LUMVEXDO-599186 format. One record per residue (C-alpha): residue in one letter; x, y, z. Coordinates in Angstrom, 1 decimal, padded with zeros to 4 digits, always signed. Layout:
REM residues N
<rec><residuo>A</residuo><px>X</px><py>Y</py><pz>Z</pz></rec>
...
//
This chain:
REM residues 272
<rec><residuo>M</residuo><px>+008.2</px><py>-000.4</py><pz>+023.8</pz></rec>
<rec><residuo>N</residuo><px>+005.0</px><py>+000.6</py><pz>+021.9</pz></rec>
<rec><residuo>E</residuo><px>+002.0</px><py>-001.4</py><pz>+022.2</pz></rec>
<rec><residuo>K</residuo><px>+000.8</px><py>-003.3</py><pz>+019.5</pz></rec>
<rec><residuo>Y</residuo><px>-003.3</px><py>-002.5</py><pz>+018.1</pz></rec>
<rec><residuo>N</residuo><px>-005.5</px><py>-005.1</py><pz>+016.8</pz></rec>
<rec><residuo>V</residuo><px>-007.0</px><py>-002.5</py><pz>+013.6</pz></rec>
<rec><residuo>Y</residuo><px>-010.6</px><py>-004.3</py><pz>+012.4</pz></rec>
<rec><residuo>L</residuo><px>-011.4</px><py>-003.0</py><pz>+008.4</pz></rec>
<rec><residuo>V</residuo><px>-015.2</px><py>-003.0</py><pz>+008.3</pz></rec>
<rec><residuo>S</residuo><px>-016.5</px><py>-002.6</py><pz>+005.3</pz></rec>
<rec><residuo>D</residuo><px>-019.8</px><py>-003.5</py><pz>+003.7</pz></rec>
<rec><residuo>S</residuo><px>-018.5</px><py>-003.4</py><pz>+000.8</pz></rec>
<rec><residuo>T</residuo><px>-015.1</px><py>-004.9</py><pz>-000.7</pz></rec>
<rec><residuo>G</residuo><px>-012.8</px><py>-003.4</py><pz>+001.8</pz></rec>
<rec><residuo>E</residuo><px>-010.6</px><py>-001.7</py><pz>-001.5</pz></rec>
<rec><residuo>T</residuo><px>-011.3</px><py>+001.7</py><pz>-000.3</pz></rec>
<rec><residuo>L</residuo><px>-010.6</px><py>+001.1</py><pz>+003.7</pz></rec>
<rec><residuo>D</residuo><px>-007.2</px><py>-000.5</py><pz>+003.1</pz></rec>
<rec><residuo>R</residuo><px>-006.2</px><py>+002.2</py><pz>+000.6</pz></rec>
<rec><residuo>I</residuo><px>-006.8</px><py>+004.6</py><pz>+003.1</pz></rec>
<rec><residuo>F</residuo><px>-005.7</px><py>+002.7</py><pz>+006.2</pz></rec>
<rec><residuo>L</residuo><px>-002.3</px><py>+002.9</py><pz>+003.7</pz></rec>
<rec><residuo>S</residuo><px>-002.2</px><py>+006.2</py><pz>+003.8</pz></rec>
<rec><residuo>L</residuo><px>-003.0</px><py>+006.4</py><pz>+007.4</pz></rec>
<rec><residuo>K</residuo><px>-000.3</px><py>+004.2</py><pz>+008.7</pz></rec>
<rec><residuo>S</residuo><px>+002.3</px><py>+005.4</py><pz>+007.3</pz></rec>
<rec><residuo>Q</residuo><px>+001.7</px><py>+008.8</py><pz>+009.2</pz></rec>
<rec><residuo>F</residuo><px>+002.9</px><py>+006.8</py><pz>+012.1</pz></rec>
<rec><residuo>K</residuo><px>+006.8</px><py>+005.3</py><pz>+012.7</pz></rec>
<rec><residuo>N</residuo><px>+005.9</px><py>+003.0</py><pz>+015.7</pz></rec>
<rec><residuo>F</residuo><px>+002.3</px><py>+002.1</py><pz>+014.7</pz></rec>
<rec><residuo>Y</residuo><px>+002.4</px><py>-001.8</py><pz>+015.6</pz></rec>
<rec><residuo>Y</residuo><px>-000.4</px><py>-003.7</py><pz>+014.4</pz></rec>
<rec><residuo>N</residuo><px>-002.3</px><py>-006.7</py><pz>+013.4</pz></rec>
<rec><residuo>K</residuo><px>-005.0</px><py>-006.2</py><pz>+011.4</pz></rec>
<rec><residuo>K</residuo><px>-008.2</px><py>-008.4</py><pz>+010.1</pz></rec>
<rec><residuo>E</residuo><px>-010.5</px><py>-007.5</py><pz>+007.6</pz></rec>
<rec><residuo>F</residuo><px>-014.2</px><py>-007.7</py><pz>+007.2</pz></rec>
<rec><residuo>A</residuo><px>-016.1</px><py>-007.4</py><pz>+003.9</pz></rec>
<rec><residuo>F</residuo><px>-019.7</px><py>-007.3</py><pz>+002.9</pz></rec>
<rec><residuo>V</residuo><px>-020.6</px><py>-006.4</py><pz>+006.6</pz></rec>
<rec><residuo>R</residuo><px>-024.4</px><py>-005.7</py><pz>+006.1</pz></rec>
<rec><residuo>T</residuo><px>-026.0</px><py>-006.9</py><pz>+009.1</pz></rec>
<rec><residuo>E</residuo><px>-026.2</px><py>-006.3</py><pz>+012.7</pz></rec>
<rec><residuo>Q</residuo><px>-025.3</px><py>-009.7</py><pz>+013.6</pz></rec>
<rec><residuo>Q</residuo><px>-022.5</px><py>-009.2</py><pz>+011.5</pz></rec>
<rec><residuo>I</residuo><px>-021.0</px><py>-006.4</py><pz>+013.5</pz></rec>
<rec><residuo>N</residuo><px>-022.2</px><py>-008.2</py><pz>+016.7</pz></rec>
<rec><residuo>K</residuo><px>-019.2</px><py>-010.8</py><pz>+016.3</pz></rec>
<rec><residuo>I</residuo><px>-016.7</px><py>-007.9</py><pz>+015.2</pz></rec>
<rec><residuo>I</residuo><px>-017.2</px><py>-006.3</py><pz>+018.7</pz></rec>
<rec><residuo>K</residuo><px>-017.3</px><py>-009.4</py><pz>+020.5</pz></rec>
<rec><residuo>E</residuo><px>-014.1</px><py>-010.4</py><pz>+019.3</pz></rec>
<rec><residuo>C</residuo><px>-012.9</px><py>-006.9</py><pz>+019.6</pz></rec>
<rec><residuo>N</residuo><px>-013.8</px><py>-007.5</py><pz>+023.3</pz></rec>
<rec><residuo>E</residuo><px>-011.4</px><py>-010.6</py><pz>+023.5</pz></rec>
<rec><residuo>V</residuo><px>-008.4</px><py>-009.2</py><pz>+022.3</pz></rec>
<rec><residuo>E</residuo><px>-006.5</px><py>-005.9</py><pz>+024.4</pz></rec>
<rec><residuo>N</residuo><px>-005.9</px><py>-002.1</py><pz>+021.9</pz></rec>
<rec><residuo>S</residuo><px>-008.8</px><py>-003.0</py><pz>+019.7</pz></rec>
<rec><residuo>L</residuo><px>-010.1</px><py>-000.5</py><pz>+017.2</pz></rec>
<rec><residuo>I</residuo><px>-012.3</px><py>-000.4</py><pz>+014.3</pz></rec>
<rec><residuo>L</residuo><px>-012.2</px><py>+001.7</py><pz>+011.1</pz></rec>
<rec><residuo>Y</residuo><px>-014.8</px><py>+001.5</py><pz>+008.6</pz></rec>
<rec><residuo>T</residuo><px>-016.6</px><py>+002.2</py><pz>+005.7</pz></rec>
<rec><residuo>I</residuo><px>-020.8</px><py>+001.4</py><pz>+006.0</pz></rec>
<rec><residuo>V</residuo><px>-022.6</px><py>+003.5</py><pz>+003.8</pz></rec>
<rec><residuo>E</residuo><px>-026.0</px><py>+002.2</py><pz>+004.7</pz></rec>
<rec><residuo>T</residuo><px>-027.2</px><py>+005.0</py><pz>+007.5</pz></rec>
<rec><residuo>K</residuo><px>-028.9</px><py>+002.8</py><pz>+010.4</pz></rec>
<rec><residuo>L</residuo><px>-026.1</px><py>+000.2</py><pz>+010.3</pz></rec>
<rec><residuo>A</residuo><px>-022.9</px><py>+002.9</py><pz>+010.4</pz></rec>
<rec><residuo>K</residuo><px>-025.1</px><py>+004.6</py><pz>+013.6</pz></rec>
<rec><residuo>Y</residuo><px>-025.4</px><py>+001.1</py><pz>+014.6</pz></rec>
<rec><residuo>I</residuo><px>-021.9</px><py>+000.0</py><pz>+014.6</pz></rec>
<rec><residuo>S</residuo><px>-021.2</px><py>+003.0</py><pz>+016.2</pz></rec>
<rec><residuo>N</residuo><px>-023.4</px><py>+003.1</py><pz>+018.9</pz></rec>
<rec><residuo>E</residuo><px>-022.1</px><py>-000.7</py><pz>+020.0</pz></rec>
<rec><residuo>S</residuo><px>-018.6</px><py>+000.0</py><pz>+020.1</pz></rec>
<rec><residuo>Q</residuo><px>-019.3</px><py>+003.1</py><pz>+022.2</pz></rec>
<rec><residuo>K</residuo><px>-021.4</px><py>+000.9</py><pz>+024.6</pz></rec>
<rec><residuo>N</residuo><px>-018.3</px><py>-001.8</py><pz>+024.4</pz></rec>
<rec><residuo>D</residuo><px>-015.5</px><py>+001.1</py><pz>+024.6</pz></rec>
<rec><residuo>V</residuo><px>-014.2</px><py>+000.1</py><pz>+021.2</pz></rec>
<rec><residuo>P</residuo><px>-012.3</px><py>+003.1</py><pz>+019.8</pz></rec>
<rec><residuo>C</residuo><px>-014.4</px><py>+003.8</py><pz>+016.3</pz></rec>
<rec><residuo>F</residuo><px>-013.5</px><py>+005.6</py><pz>+013.4</pz></rec>
<rec><residuo>G</residuo><px>-016.3</px><py>+006.3</py><pz>+010.4</pz></rec>
<rec><residuo>I</residuo><px>-014.5</px><py>+006.7</py><pz>+007.1</pz></rec>
<rec><residuo>L</residuo><px>-016.5</px><py>+008.6</py><pz>+004.8</pz></rec>
<rec><residuo>G</residuo><px>-019.6</px><py>+009.2</py><pz>+007.5</pz></rec>
<rec><residuo>N</residuo><px>-019.2</px><py>+013.0</py><pz>+007.5</pz></rec>
<rec><residuo>L</residuo><px>-017.7</px><py>+013.6</py><pz>+003.9</pz></rec>
<rec><residuo>I</residuo><px>-020.7</px><py>+012.0</py><pz>+002.7</pz></rec>
<rec><residuo>L</residuo><px>-023.3</px><py>+014.6</py><pz>+004.8</pz></rec>
<rec><residuo>S</residuo><px>-020.6</px><py>+017.5</py><pz>+003.4</pz></rec>
<rec><residuo>F</residuo><px>-020.8</px><py>+016.8</py><pz>+000.2</pz></rec>
<rec><residuo>S</residuo><px>-024.7</px><py>+016.1</py><pz>+000.6</pz></rec>
<rec><residuo>K</residuo><px>-024.9</px><py>+019.2</py><pz>+001.7</pz></rec>
<rec><residuo>L</residuo><px>-022.7</px><py>+021.1</py><pz>-000.8</pz></rec>
<rec><residuo>L</residuo><px>-024.6</px><py>+019.8</py><pz>-003.8</pz></rec>
<rec><residuo>N</residuo><px>-028.0</px><py>+019.9</py><pz>-002.2</pz></rec>
<rec><residuo>Q</residuo><px>-028.9</px><py>+016.4</py><pz>-002.6</pz></rec>
<rec><residuo>K</residuo><px>-029.5</px><py>+013.2</py><pz>-000.5</pz></rec>
<rec><residuo>A</residuo><px>-027.0</px><py>+010.7</py><pz>-000.9</pz></rec>
<rec><residuo>I</residuo><px>-028.1</px><py>+006.8</py><pz>-002.0</pz></rec>
<rec><residuo>H</residuo><px>-026.0</px><py>+005.3</py><pz>+000.9</pz></rec>
<rec><residuo>K</residuo><px>-025.7</px><py>+002.1</py><pz>-001.1</pz></rec>
<rec><residuo>P</residuo><px>-022.9</px><py>-000.2</py><pz>-000.7</pz></rec>
<rec><residuo>S</residuo><px>-020.9</px><py>-001.6</py><pz>-003.8</pz></rec>
<rec><residuo>A</residuo><px>-022.0</px><py>+002.1</py><pz>-005.8</pz></rec>
<rec><residuo>Q</residuo><px>-018.2</px><py>+001.9</py><pz>-007.2</pz></rec>
<rec><residuo>H</residuo><px>-018.5</px><py>-001.1</py><pz>-008.4</pz></rec>
<rec><residuo>V</residuo><px>-021.5</px><py>-000.8</py><pz>-010.6</pz></rec>
<rec><residuo>L</residuo><px>-021.3</px><py>-002.4</py><pz>-014.0</pz></rec>
<rec><residuo>D</residuo><px>-021.0</px><py>+001.1</py><pz>-016.4</pz></rec>
<rec><residuo>D</residuo><px>-019.0</px><py>+001.9</py><pz>-019.5</pz></rec>
<rec><residuo>D</residuo><px>-016.1</px><py>+002.8</py><pz>-017.2</pz></rec>
<rec><residuo>Y</residuo><px>-016.2</px><py>-000.8</py><pz>-015.7</pz></rec>
<rec><residuo>Y</residuo><px>-016.1</px><py>-002.8</py><pz>-019.1</pz></rec>
<rec><residuo>K</residuo><px>-013.1</px><py>+000.0</py><pz>-020.1</pz></rec>
<rec><residuo>R</residuo><px>-011.5</px><py>-001.7</py><pz>-017.1</pz></rec>
<rec><residuo>I</residuo><px>-011.8</px><py>-004.7</py><pz>-018.2</pz></rec>
<rec><residuo>E</residuo><px>-010.9</px><py>-004.6</py><pz>-021.4</pz></rec>
<rec><residuo>A</residuo><px>-007.4</px><py>-002.7</py><pz>-020.6</pz></rec>
<rec><residuo>I</residuo><px>-006.5</px><py>-005.2</py><pz>-018.5</pz></rec>
<rec><residuo>Q</residuo><px>-006.8</px><py>-008.2</py><pz>-021.3</pz></rec>
<rec><residuo>F</residuo><px>-005.7</px><py>-005.7</py><pz>-023.5</pz></rec>
<rec><residuo>T</residuo><px>-002.4</px><py>-005.2</py><pz>-021.2</pz></rec>
<rec><residuo>M</residuo><px>-002.0</px><py>-009.0</py><pz>-020.0</pz></rec>
<rec><residuo>A</residuo><px>-001.5</px><py>-009.9</py><pz>-023.7</pz></rec>
<rec><residuo>H</residuo><px>+000.6</px><py>-007.3</py><pz>-024.4</pz></rec>
<rec><residuo>D</residuo><px>+002.7</px><py>-007.5</py><pz>-021.3</pz></rec>
<rec><residuo>D</residuo><px>+006.9</px><py>-007.9</py><pz>-021.9</pz></rec>
<rec><residuo>G</residuo><px>+006.6</px><py>-007.5</py><pz>-025.5</pz></rec>
<rec><residuo>K</residuo><px>+004.7</px><py>-010.4</py><pz>-026.1</pz></rec>
<rec><residuo>K</residuo><px>+002.8</px><py>-008.5</py><pz>-028.8</pz></rec>
<rec><residuo>T</residuo><px>+003.7</px><py>-005.5</py><pz>-030.7</pz></rec>
<rec><residuo>D</residuo><px>+002.0</px><py>-005.4</py><pz>-034.3</pz></rec>
<rec><residuo>D</residuo><px>-001.0</px><py>-003.5</py><pz>-033.0</pz></rec>
<rec><residuo>L</residuo><px>+000.5</px><py>-000.8</py><pz>-031.1</pz></rec>
<rec><residuo>K</residuo><px>-002.0</px><py>+001.8</py><pz>-032.5</pz></rec>
<rec><residuo>D</residuo><px>-004.6</px><py>+000.8</py><pz>-029.9</pz></rec>
<rec><residuo>A</residuo><px>-002.6</px><py>+001.1</py><pz>-026.9</pz></rec>
<rec><residuo>D</residuo><px>-003.1</px><py>+004.4</py><pz>-024.7</pz></rec>
<rec><residuo>I</residuo><px>+000.2</px><py>+004.0</py><pz>-023.2</pz></rec>
<rec><residuo>I</residuo><px>+004.0</px><py>+002.1</py><pz>-024.0</pz></rec>
<rec><residuo>L</residuo><px>+006.4</px><py>+001.5</py><pz>-021.5</pz></rec>
<rec><residuo>L</residuo><px>+010.0</px><py>+001.0</py><pz>-022.2</pz></rec>
<rec><residuo>G</residuo><px>+012.8</px><py>+000.0</py><pz>-020.3</pz></rec>
<rec><residuo>V</residuo><px>+015.5</px><py>-002.6</py><pz>-019.7</pz></rec>
<rec><residuo>S</residuo><px>+014.9</px><py>-005.6</py><pz>-017.2</pz></rec>
<rec><residuo>R</residuo><px>+013.7</px><py>-004.7</py><pz>-013.8</pz></rec>
<rec><residuo>T</residuo><px>+012.6</px><py>-001.1</py><pz>-014.2</pz></rec>
<rec><residuo>S</residuo><px>+008.9</px><py>-002.3</py><pz>-013.1</pz></rec>
<rec><residuo>K</residuo><px>+007.4</px><py>-002.2</py><pz>-016.4</pz></rec>
<rec><residuo>T</residuo><px>+005.0</px><py>-005.1</py><pz>-015.5</pz></rec>
<rec><residuo>P</residuo><px>+003.4</px><py>-004.1</py><pz>-012.2</pz></rec>
<rec><residuo>T</residuo><px>+003.2</px><py>-000.2</py><pz>-013.6</pz></rec>
<rec><residuo>S</residuo><px>+001.8</px><py>-001.7</py><pz>-016.8</pz></rec>
<rec><residuo>I</residuo><px>-001.3</px><py>-003.6</py><pz>-014.4</pz></rec>
<rec><residuo>Y</residuo><px>-001.7</px><py>-000.5</py><pz>-012.2</pz></rec>
<rec><residuo>L</residuo><px>-002.2</px><py>+002.0</py><pz>-015.3</pz></rec>
<rec><residuo>A</residuo><px>-004.8</px><py>-001.0</py><pz>-016.9</pz></rec>
<rec><residuo>N</residuo><px>-006.7</px><py>-001.2</py><pz>-013.9</pz></rec>
<rec><residuo>R</residuo><px>-007.1</px><py>+002.6</py><pz>-014.0</pz></rec>
<rec><residuo>G</residuo><px>-008.9</px><py>+001.6</py><pz>-017.6</pz></rec>
<rec><residuo>Y</residuo><px>-005.5</px><py>+002.5</py><pz>-020.0</pz></rec>
<rec><residuo>K</residuo><px>-004.7</px><py>+000.0</py><pz>-022.5</pz></rec>
<rec><residuo>T</residuo><px>-001.3</px><py>-000.2</py><pz>-022.2</pz></rec>
<rec><residuo>I</residuo><px>+001.9</px><py>-002.0</py><pz>-024.0</pz></rec>
<rec><residuo>N</residuo><px>+005.2</px><py>-003.0</py><pz>-022.1</pz></rec>
<rec><residuo>I</residuo><px>+008.1</px><py>-003.6</py><pz>-024.2</pz></rec>
<rec><residuo>P</residuo><px>+012.0</px><py>-004.7</py><pz>-022.3</pz></rec>
<rec><residuo>L</residuo><px>+015.0</px><py>-003.2</py><pz>-023.9</pz></rec>
<rec><residuo>V</residuo><px>+017.4</px><py>-005.5</py><pz>-024.3</pz></rec>
<rec><residuo>L</residuo><px>+021.1</px><py>-004.3</py><pz>-026.0</pz></rec>
<rec><residuo>D</residuo><px>+021.7</px><py>-004.7</py><pz>-029.8</pz></rec>
<rec><residuo>Q</residuo><px>+017.9</px><py>-005.8</py><pz>-030.2</pz></rec>
<rec><residuo>K</residuo><px>+015.7</px><py>-003.5</py><pz>-032.5</pz></rec>
<rec><residuo>I</residuo><px>+012.5</px><py>-001.5</py><pz>-031.0</pz></rec>
<rec><residuo>P</residuo><px>+009.4</px><py>-002.1</py><pz>-033.6</pz></rec>
<rec><residuo>E</residuo><px>+010.0</px><py>+000.2</py><pz>-036.6</pz></rec>
<rec><residuo>E</residuo><px>+005.9</px><py>+000.9</py><pz>-035.6</pz></rec>
<rec><residuo>L</residuo><px>+006.9</px><py>+002.7</py><pz>-032.5</pz></rec>
<rec><residuo>I</residuo><px>+009.2</px><py>+005.3</py><pz>-034.1</pz></rec>
<rec><residuo>K</residuo><px>+006.0</px><py>+006.0</py><pz>-035.7</pz></rec>
<rec><residuo>N</residuo><px>+003.5</px><py>+005.9</py><pz>-033.3</pz></rec>
<rec><residuo>K</residuo><px>+001.7</px><py>+008.9</py><pz>-033.1</pz></rec>
<rec><residuo>S</residuo><px>-001.1</px><py>+008.0</py><pz>-030.9</pz></rec>
<rec><residuo>A</residuo><px>-000.2</px><py>+006.1</py><pz>-027.6</pz></rec>
<rec><residuo>C</residuo><px>+001.7</px><py>+008.1</py><pz>-025.2</pz></rec>
<rec><residuo>V</residuo><px>+005.5</px><py>+006.3</py><pz>-025.0</pz></rec>
<rec><residuo>I</residuo><px>+007.6</px><py>+006.5</py><pz>-021.6</pz></rec>
<rec><residuo>G</residuo><px>+010.5</px><py>+005.5</py><pz>-020.6</pz></rec>
<rec><residuo>L</residuo><px>+011.6</px><py>+004.1</py><pz>-017.3</pz></rec>
<rec><residuo>V</residuo><px>+015.3</px><py>+003.9</py><pz>-016.1</pz></rec>
<rec><residuo>A</residuo><px>+016.6</px><py>+002.8</py><pz>-012.8</pz></rec>
<rec><residuo>D</residuo><px>+020.2</px><py>+003.5</py><pz>-011.1</pz></rec>
<rec><residuo>P</residuo><px>+022.1</px><py>+000.7</py><pz>-012.2</pz></rec>
<rec><residuo>E</residuo><px>+023.5</px><py>+000.0</py><pz>-008.4</pz></rec>
<rec><residuo>R</residuo><px>+020.1</px><py>-000.5</py><pz>-007.6</pz></rec>
<rec><residuo>L</residuo><px>+019.3</px><py>-002.7</py><pz>-011.1</pz></rec>
<rec><residuo>V</residuo><px>+022.6</px><py>-005.0</py><pz>-009.9</pz></rec>
<rec><residuo>D</residuo><px>+020.7</px><py>-005.5</py><pz>-006.3</pz></rec>
<rec><residuo>I</residuo><px>+017.4</px><py>-006.3</py><pz>-008.0</pz></rec>
<rec><residuo>R</residuo><px>+018.7</px><py>-008.7</py><pz>-010.5</pz></rec>
<rec><residuo>R</residuo><px>+020.9</px><py>-010.9</py><pz>-008.1</pz></rec>
<rec><residuo>N</residuo><px>+018.2</px><py>-011.1</py><pz>-005.8</pz></rec>
<rec><residuo>R</residuo><px>+015.7</px><py>-012.2</py><pz>-009.3</pz></rec>
<rec><residuo>V</residuo><px>+018.6</px><py>-014.7</py><pz>-010.2</pz></rec>
<rec><residuo>A</residuo><px>+018.6</px><py>-015.9</py><pz>-007.0</pz></rec>
<rec><residuo>I</residuo><px>+015.0</px><py>-016.3</py><pz>-005.9</pz></rec>
<rec><residuo>M</residuo><px>+014.3</px><py>-017.7</py><pz>-009.7</pz></rec>
<rec><residuo>R</residuo><px>+017.4</px><py>-019.6</py><pz>-009.6</pz></rec>
<rec><residuo>E</residuo><px>+017.3</px><py>-018.8</py><pz>-013.3</pz></rec>
<rec><residuo>H</residuo><px>+020.9</px><py>-019.4</py><pz>-015.4</pz></rec>
<rec><residuo>K</residuo><px>+020.8</px><py>-016.1</py><pz>-017.5</pz></rec>
<rec><residuo>F</residuo><px>+023.9</px><py>-015.3</py><pz>-019.0</pz></rec>
<rec><residuo>R</residuo><px>+026.9</px><py>-013.5</py><pz>-016.9</pz></rec>
<rec><residuo>E</residuo><px>+026.2</px><py>-009.8</py><pz>-018.0</pz></rec>
<rec><residuo>Y</residuo><px>+022.8</px><py>-009.7</py><pz>-016.7</pz></rec>
<rec><residuo>T</residuo><px>+023.7</px><py>-008.9</py><pz>-013.0</pz></rec>
<rec><residuo>E</residuo><px>+027.3</px><py>-006.8</py><pz>-013.8</pz></rec>
<rec><residuo>L</residuo><px>+027.8</px><py>-003.4</py><pz>-013.4</pz></rec>
<rec><residuo>D</residuo><px>+029.0</px><py>-002.2</py><pz>-016.2</pz></rec>
<rec><residuo>Y</residuo><px>+026.8</px><py>-003.9</py><pz>-018.6</pz></rec>
<rec><residuo>I</residuo><px>+023.9</px><py>-002.5</py><pz>-017.0</pz></rec>
<rec><residuo>K</residuo><px>+025.2</px><py>+001.1</py><pz>-017.1</pz></rec>
<rec><residuo>K</residuo><px>+025.2</px><py>+000.4</py><pz>-020.8</pz></rec>
<rec><residuo>E</residuo><px>+022.0</px><py>-001.2</py><pz>-020.9</pz></rec>
<rec><residuo>V</residuo><px>+021.0</px><py>+002.3</py><pz>-018.8</pz></rec>
<rec><residuo>N</residuo><px>+022.6</px><py>+004.9</py><pz>-021.0</pz></rec>
<rec><residuo>D</residuo><px>+021.6</px><py>+003.2</py><pz>-024.4</pz></rec>
<rec><residuo>S</residuo><px>+018.0</px><py>+003.4</py><pz>-023.3</pz></rec>
<rec><residuo>K</residuo><px>+018.0</px><py>+007.1</py><pz>-022.2</pz></rec>
<rec><residuo>N</residuo><px>+020.2</px><py>+007.9</py><pz>-025.5</pz></rec>
<rec><residuo>L</residuo><px>+017.1</px><py>+006.0</py><pz>-026.9</pz></rec>
<rec><residuo>F</residuo><px>+014.2</px><py>+007.8</py><pz>-025.2</pz></rec>
<rec><residuo>K</residuo><px>+016.3</px><py>+010.9</py><pz>-025.7</pz></rec>
<rec><residuo>K</residuo><px>+016.4</px><py>+010.5</py><pz>-029.5</pz></rec>
<rec><residuo>N</residuo><px>+012.9</px><py>+010.2</py><pz>-029.8</pz></rec>
<rec><residuo>N</residuo><px>+011.4</px><py>+012.8</py><pz>-027.7</pz></rec>
<rec><residuo>W</residuo><px>+010.3</px><py>+010.7</py><pz>-025.1</pz></rec>
<rec><residuo>P</residuo><px>+009.6</px><py>+011.2</py><pz>-021.8</pz></rec>
<rec><residuo>I</residuo><px>+011.8</px><py>+009.5</py><pz>-018.9</pz></rec>
<rec><residuo>I</residuo><px>+010.8</px><py>+008.7</py><pz>-015.8</pz></rec>
<rec><residuo>D</residuo><px>+013.2</px><py>+007.3</py><pz>-013.1</pz></rec>
<rec><residuo>V</residuo><px>+011.7</px><py>+004.7</py><pz>-011.1</pz></rec>
<rec><residuo>T</residuo><px>+014.9</px><py>+004.2</py><pz>-008.5</pz></rec>
<rec><residuo>R</residuo><px>+012.9</px><py>+005.9</py><pz>-005.7</pz></rec>
<rec><residuo>K</residuo><px>+009.5</px><py>+005.4</py><pz>-007.0</pz></rec>
<rec><residuo>S</residuo><px>+006.5</px><py>+003.1</py><pz>-006.1</pz></rec>
<rec><residuo>V</residuo><px>+004.4</px><py>+001.9</py><pz>-008.8</pz></rec>
<rec><residuo>E</residuo><px>+001.7</px><py>+004.4</py><pz>-007.8</pz></rec>
<rec><residuo>E</residuo><px>+004.1</px><py>+007.1</py><pz>-008.1</pz></rec>
<rec><residuo>T</residuo><px>+005.3</px><py>+006.0</py><pz>-011.8</pz></rec>
<rec><residuo>A</residuo><px>+002.0</px><py>+005.3</py><pz>-012.6</pz></rec>
<rec><residuo>A</residuo><px>+001.1</px><py>+008.8</py><pz>-011.1</pz></rec>
<rec><residuo>S</residuo><px>+004.1</px><py>+010.2</py><pz>-013.2</pz></rec>
<rec><residuo>I</residuo><px>+002.8</px><py>+009.2</py><pz>-016.1</pz></rec>
<rec><residuo>L</residuo><px>-001.0</px><py>+010.2</py><pz>-015.7</pz></rec>
<rec><residuo>K</residuo><px>+000.2</px><py>+013.8</py><pz>-015.5</pz></rec>
<rec><residuo>I</residuo><px>+002.6</px><py>+013.2</py><pz>-018.5</pz></rec>
<rec><residuo>I</residuo><px>-000.8</px><py>+012.4</py><pz>-020.3</pz></rec>
<rec><residuo>E</residuo><px>-002.6</px><py>+015.1</py><pz>-019.0</pz></rec>
<rec><residuo>I</residuo><px>+000.4</px><py>+017.6</py><pz>-019.9</pz></rec>
<rec><residuo>K</residuo><px>+000.3</px><py>+016.3</py><pz>-023.8</pz></rec>
<rec><residuo>K</residuo><px>-003.6</px><py>+016.6</py><pz>-024.1</pz></rec>
<rec><residuo>H</residuo><px>-003.6</px><py>+020.4</py><pz>-023.3</pz></rec>
<rec><residuo>K</residuo><px>-000.4</px><py>+021.1</py><pz>-025.5</pz></rec>
//
C-alpha cells in the first residue's frame, strides 16, 4: 500500500498560485495519496515555526511554499532542513533566474500580483457583467460582450463564462431550447466572439439525470431522453454551422481546457 503524505502549502499571499501549481504537480502521479493543509498570508517567523512544529507531529510531512521575501524564504528553508522536513520553494529559483535575465532586481513584495490596477478593475467589471448575463437573463446589450457562448442545457456554459470573466472577458451565455428563437441581434453581431458548445448526447443524458435527481426537479420528460437530446445537439450544430460560429465539443474537456480553446479562437480571429 502506498504511503499517504501530509502536504503543507505555505504562501505569503492568497495561496492561489501555489494551489494551481500543486494541482498540476499531483496530476502527474497516479499513486500519490495525500492530505493537504493550506496556510495563506504567512509573513512572520512565528507563523513558520508553528507550521514546522505541526510537521514534526505527523509522519510524511512535506512543505511547498511561495514566499517572495528573501529573508523569510531562507528562514523556512533553513528551519525545514534542521527538522528534516522536505521543503520546496516554487518561485525562488525562477525569480532569481528572471532577475539575471532582465538584469534588474526583483521587488520581492508579497501579493504584488493582486495590485488594484486597471487590469484588476477590468476583471471585476467583467465578472459583474457576466453574472448579470448568465443563462440568457439579459440579451439586449450583446454588443458590449467580448464572448457569447451558446449551447443546450448542461454544456458547461455558466462555469466557462465565470472562468473567462475572471480572465477579464465580458461573457454572455445563452441556452438553446428547441423551437425557441435566438436573439436577432446575435445574428447581426460583429463585435463579440460567438462560440457554440456541444457535448456527446449520451454524456448529457447522464449529467441531466443526475441533476434532476439531486435537485429533485420536475422538468419535462424529454429533458433526459436520449432521442430528444440528440435532436437538441444536432439542431445546435446546424445553427452554429449556418452562422459560421466556431464549435467546441466539451464532452471530455475541463472548464479550463474549454476556456483555453476559446481564447485560442479569439487570438486567431485577431490576426485574420
